[in-house]
C-alpha positions, 0 to 999 in steps of 0.5 A: 500500500505504501509502496506507491508513496515516494521513499522521501515522503515516507521517511519524512512522515516516519520521522515526524514527532506525531508519528513517533508519539503515535508509535509510542502510544501504540506500544503502551496500548500493547503493554496494557493489553498484555497486562490485561491478558496476564491478569486474565480479566474477562471484559464482559464482566463490569468489574473486570472492565473497570480494572482493564480501563484503569490499567489502560489509563495507568499505562497510557496516561489518558483515556481516549475512549469510553470504557464500553469500547475497550474490548473492541479497541483492544482487539485492534491493538 
């Protein structure tokens, strides 16, 4: 998909501060997902969903979404 974009432009985008911040945020979300899986939380149970949301907020620092969308978001990460 990105093969049609000139390398110079791809490199410029990859070196931009926003892109780097996004990469770090994705890594933090992956760490949160790993922690949730390690604890064996069931995201269909409200108590576990609140704990999972707390883990995401603690590791990422900001809640970007409503807790109801947490299972779907973690499936994407």
